C-alpha positions as CSV (number, residue, x, y, z in Angstrom):
1,M,-1.9,14.5,-9.1
2,I,-1.4,12.2,-6.2
3,L,-2.8,8.6,-6.5
4,Y,-2.7,6.3,-3.6
5,F,-3.7,2.7,-2.5
6,S,-3.8,1.8,1.2
7,G,-5.0,-1.1,3.2
8,T,-4.6,0.2,6.7
9,G,-3.9,3.9,6.3
10,N,-0.1,4.3,6.1
11,S,0.0,5.2,2.5
12,A,-3.2,7.2,2.7
13,Y,-1.6,9.3,5.4
14,V,1.6,9.8,3.5
15,A,-0.3,10.8,0.3
16,K,-2.5,13.3,2.2
17,R,0.6,14.8,3.9
18,I,2.4,15.2,0.6
19,G,-0.7,16.6,-1.0
20,K,-0.8,19.3,1.7
21,E,2.8,20.2,1.2
22,V,2.8,20.4,-2.6
23,M,-0.9,21.6,-2.7
24,D,-1.9,18.9,-5.2
25,D,-5.1,16.9,-5.6
26,V,-5.1,13.5,-3.7
27,I,-7.1,10.6,-5.1
28,N,-7.9,7.2,-3.5
29,L,-7.5,4.4,-5.9
30,F,-9.6,2.0,-3.8
31,E,-12.8,2.2,-5.9
32,K,-10.9,2.3,-9.2
33,I,-9.2,-0.9,-8.5
34,R,-12.2,-2.6,-6.9
35,N,-14.4,-1.6,-9.9
36,K,-11.7,-2.3,-12.5
37,D,-12.0,1.3,-13.6
38,N,-9.1,2.0,-16.0
39,S,-10.6,5.2,-17.5
40,K,-8.2,7.8,-18.8
41,L,-6.7,10.2,-16.3
42,Y,-5.2,13.8,-16.9
43,S,-2.8,15.9,-14.9
44,E,-0.8,19.0,-15.7
45,D,1.6,18.4,-12.7
46,S,3.8,15.4,-12.1
47,W,2.1,12.1,-11.2
48,I,2.8,10.9,-7.7
49,I,2.0,7.2,-6.8
50,V,1.9,6.3,-3.1
51,V,1.6,2.7,-2.2
52,P,2.6,0.1,0.4
53,T,5.4,-2.2,-0.2
54,Y,4.4,-5.9,-0.9
55,A,7.5,-8.2,-0.7
56,W,9.8,-5.4,-1.8
57,R,7.7,-4.1,-4.7
58,I,4.5,-2.3,-5.4
59,P,1.4,-4.4,-5.0
60,H,0.5,-6.5,-8.1
61,I,-3.1,-5.1,-8.2
62,V,-1.6,-1.5,-8.4
63,Q,0.9,-2.5,-11.0
64,N,-1.9,-4.1,-13.0
65,W,-4.1,-1.1,-12.7
66,I,-1.3,1.2,-13.8
67,E,-0.4,-0.9,-16.9
68,K,-4.1,-0.7,-18.0
69,T,-4.7,3.0,-17.3
70,E,-3.7,5.8,-19.7
71,F,-2.1,8.7,-18.1
72,T,-2.3,11.9,-20.1
73,G,-0.8,15.4,-19.6
74,S,2.4,15.2,-17.6
75,K,4.9,12.5,-18.5
76,D,6.7,12.8,-15.2
77,I,6.0,10.3,-12.5
78,Y,7.2,9.8,-8.9
79,F,6.7,6.8,-6.6
80,V,6.5,6.8,-2.9
81,M,6.5,3.5,-1.1
82,T,5.6,2.9,2.6
83,C,7.2,-0.1,4.2
84,G,7.8,-1.8,7.5
85,E,11.7,-2.0,6.9
86,N,12.8,-1.3,3.3
87,I,11.8,-1.3,-0.3
88,G,14.6,-3.4,-1.7
89,N,15.2,-3.1,-5.4
90,A,11.6,-1.9,-6.3
91,G,13.0,0.9,-8.3
92,K,14.3,-1.5,-11.0
93,Y,10.8,-2.8,-11.7
94,L,9.3,0.7,-11.6
95,K,11.8,1.9,-14.2
96,K,10.6,-0.9,-16.4
97,L,7.0,0.0,-15.9
98,C,7.7,3.6,-16.8
99,L,9.5,2.6,-20.0
100,Q,6.4,0.5,-20.8
101,K,4.1,3.5,-20.1
102,N,6.5,5.9,-22.0
103,M,6.8,8.1,-18.9
104,N,9.7,9.8,-17.2
105,Y,10.8,8.0,-14.0
106,Y,11.6,10.5,-11.3
107,G,12.6,7.8,-8.7
108,C,11.1,5.9,-5.9
109,A,11.2,7.2,-2.2
110,E,11.2,4.9,0.8
111,I,9.2,5.9,4.0
112,V,9.2,3.5,6.9
113,M,5.8,3.3,8.7
114,P,4.4,1.0,11.2
115,E,4.2,-2.6,10.3
116,N,0.7,-3.9,9.4
117,Y,1.5,-7.2,7.8
118,I,-0.1,-9.3,10.7
119,A,0.1,-12.4,8.6
120,L,3.8,-12.8,9.1
121,F,5.2,-10.0,11.3
122,S,4.4,-8.4,14.7
123,T,2.3,-5.3,14.6
124,P,3.3,-2.3,16.9
125,T,1.6,-1.0,19.9
126,K,-0.1,2.3,19.7
127,E,2.9,4.0,21.4
128,Q,5.4,2.2,19.1
129,A,3.3,3.2,16.0
130,M,3.2,6.9,17.0
131,E,7.0,6.9,17.5
132,I,7.6,5.3,14.0
133,I,5.3,7.9,12.4
134,E,6.9,10.7,14.2
135,R,10.3,9.7,12.7
136,A,8.6,9.4,9.3
137,E,7.4,13.0,9.3
138,V,10.9,14.3,8.4
139,V,11.2,11.9,5.5
140,I,7.8,12.9,4.3
141,D,8.8,16.6,4.4
142,K,12.0,15.8,2.4
143,V,10.1,13.8,-0.3
144,A,7.5,16.7,-0.6
145,S,10.5,19.0,-1.0
146,Y,11.9,17.1,-4.0
147,I,8.5,16.9,-5.6
148,R,7.8,20.6,-5.1
149,N,11.1,21.6,-6.6
150,G,10.7,19.1,-9.7
151,E,13.8,17.2,-8.7
152,E,14.4,13.5,-8.9
153,F,14.5,11.4,-5.7
154,P,18.0,10.4,-4.8
155,Q,18.5,6.6,-5.0
156,A,20.0,4.5,-2.3
157,K,22.7,1.9,-3.0
158,I,21.2,-1.4,-3.9
159,S,22.7,-4.5,-2.3
160,I,22.7,-8.1,-3.5
161,G,20.0,-8.8,-0.7
162,D,17.8,-6.2,-2.1
163,R,18.0,-7.6,-5.7
164,M,17.1,-11.0,-4.3
165,S,14.3,-9.7,-2.3
166,S,12.6,-7.7,-5.0
167,G,13.4,-10.5,-7.6
168,I,13.2,-14.2,-6.7
169,I,11.6,-13.7,-3.3
170,N,8.8,-11.4,-4.7
171,D,8.3,-14.1,-7.4
172,L,7.9,-16.9,-4.9
173,F,6.0,-14.8,-2.3
174,Y,2.8,-14.3,-4.2
175,P,2.1,-18.0,-5.2
176,L,3.3,-19.3,-2.0
177,F,1.8,-16.9,0.6
178,V,-0.8,-14.5,-0.9
179,H,-4.0,-16.4,-0.4
180,A,-6.9,-16.2,2.0
181,K,-6.9,-19.8,3.2
182,K,-5.8,-19.0,6.8
183,F,-8.4,-16.1,7.3
184,Y,-11.3,-17.1,9.6
185,V,-13.7,-15.4,11.9
186,T,-14.4,-16.0,15.6
187,D,-17.6,-15.9,17.6
188,T,-17.0,-12.2,18.4
189,C,-18.1,-11.3,14.8
190,I,-21.2,-9.0,14.9
191,S,-21.8,-9.4,11.1
192,C,-21.1,-5.7,10.5
193,R,-19.8,-6.4,6.9
194,K,-16.9,-4.0,7.5
195,C,-14.5,-6.5,6.1
196,L,-16.5,-6.7,2.9
197,D,-16.5,-2.9,2.6
198,V,-12.7,-2.5,2.9
199,C,-11.7,-5.4,0.7
200,P,-10.3,-3.9,-2.6
201,T,-10.7,-7.2,-4.6
202,N,-14.4,-8.0,-3.5
203,N,-12.9,-11.3,-2.2
204,I,-15.2,-11.6,0.8
205,R,-18.8,-12.6,0.9
206,M,-21.4,-13.3,3.7
207,E,-22.5,-16.8,4.5
208,N,-24.9,-17.4,7.4
209,K,-24.1,-13.9,8.5
210,K,-20.3,-14.6,8.8
211,P,-17.6,-13.6,6.3
212,V,-16.1,-16.2,3.9
213,W,-12.9,-15.5,1.9
214,A,-12.6,-16.5,-1.8
215,E,-9.4,-16.9,-3.8
216,N,-8.6,-13.4,-5.0
217,C,-6.8,-11.9,-1.9
218,T,-4.1,-9.5,-2.2
219,H,-3.1,-9.6,1.5
220,C,-3.5,-5.9,2.1
221,M,-4.6,-6.9,5.6
222,A,-7.5,-4.4,5.6
223,C,-10.1,-6.8,6.8
224,I,-8.2,-8.2,9.8
225,N,-6.8,-4.8,10.9
226,R,-10.0,-2.8,10.4
227,C,-12.4,-5.3,12.0
228,P,-14.0,-3.3,14.9
229,K,-14.2,-6.5,17.2
230,E,-11.0,-8.0,16.2
231,A,-12.9,-11.1,15.3
232,I,-10.7,-12.0,12.3
233,E,-7.6,-14.1,12.7
234,Y,-4.9,-15.4,10.3
235,G,-4.0,-18.9,11.4
236,K,-2.4,-18.9,14.7
237,H,0.1,-16.2,13.9
238,S,-2.2,-13.3,14.6
239,H,-3.5,-14.4,18.0
240,G,-2.8,-11.8,20.7
241,L,-1.2,-9.2,18.2
242,P,-2.5,-5.7,18.3
243,R,-4.4,-4.7,15.2
244,Y,-3.0,-1.7,13.3
245,T,-4.5,1.2,11.4
246,C,-2.9,4.6,10.9
247,K,-5.0,6.8,13.3
248,K,-3.3,10.1,12.0
249,E,-4.7,9.3,8.5
250,M,-8.2,10.1,10.0
251,L,-7.0,13.7,10.8
252,Y,-6.8,14.5,7.0
């Protein structure tokens, strides 16, 4: 069974592509996470978790959901992480999670996809995004092949920088950067409520027909990137940057 979480479509696309290749069910975790649904799940086949990389580890909200959810049937679990550059030493923490869950860790695969973290980085143009996705297709096929054959993912060599990125930098990243204080809406907002619908933490409400952000933000960037009028900004950094969503995800 393939379970995925996705803010702007990268991980959704990868999950659906893998699902097609290995002929397995694909389930979006959005509603489960949003509704705090930790009901028991069952799969005869290996579990495959597909998620974006947040500061060189899996998103905290996904980690918390996994910790609270009982997985029955197969004890084997793969992780696939989409990223803008690399996943650092994420595997170290996933191994610990699997030990905690009494599951067999089959490795973590890294798939570079277009950058969506518009709060800190530059997002690609449509042409650049398509080139990045095209390069990722070969990697997705290789990942699917390992899963289909029941083989563990080969693990890359971990550098000191990787250890620091997934360790102390991740520890500092959440308290220092993961908040919604810099989100605001411009006059081009049409009160469509799209941002409310795509928020996995129910962190946005409407006041005077305009969205207002609370304190439970996970920085998935779904609201700012999926706004149909590009009416949401994040401080000054997002000004003039193209919004990114994975258009190919819509084909599946």
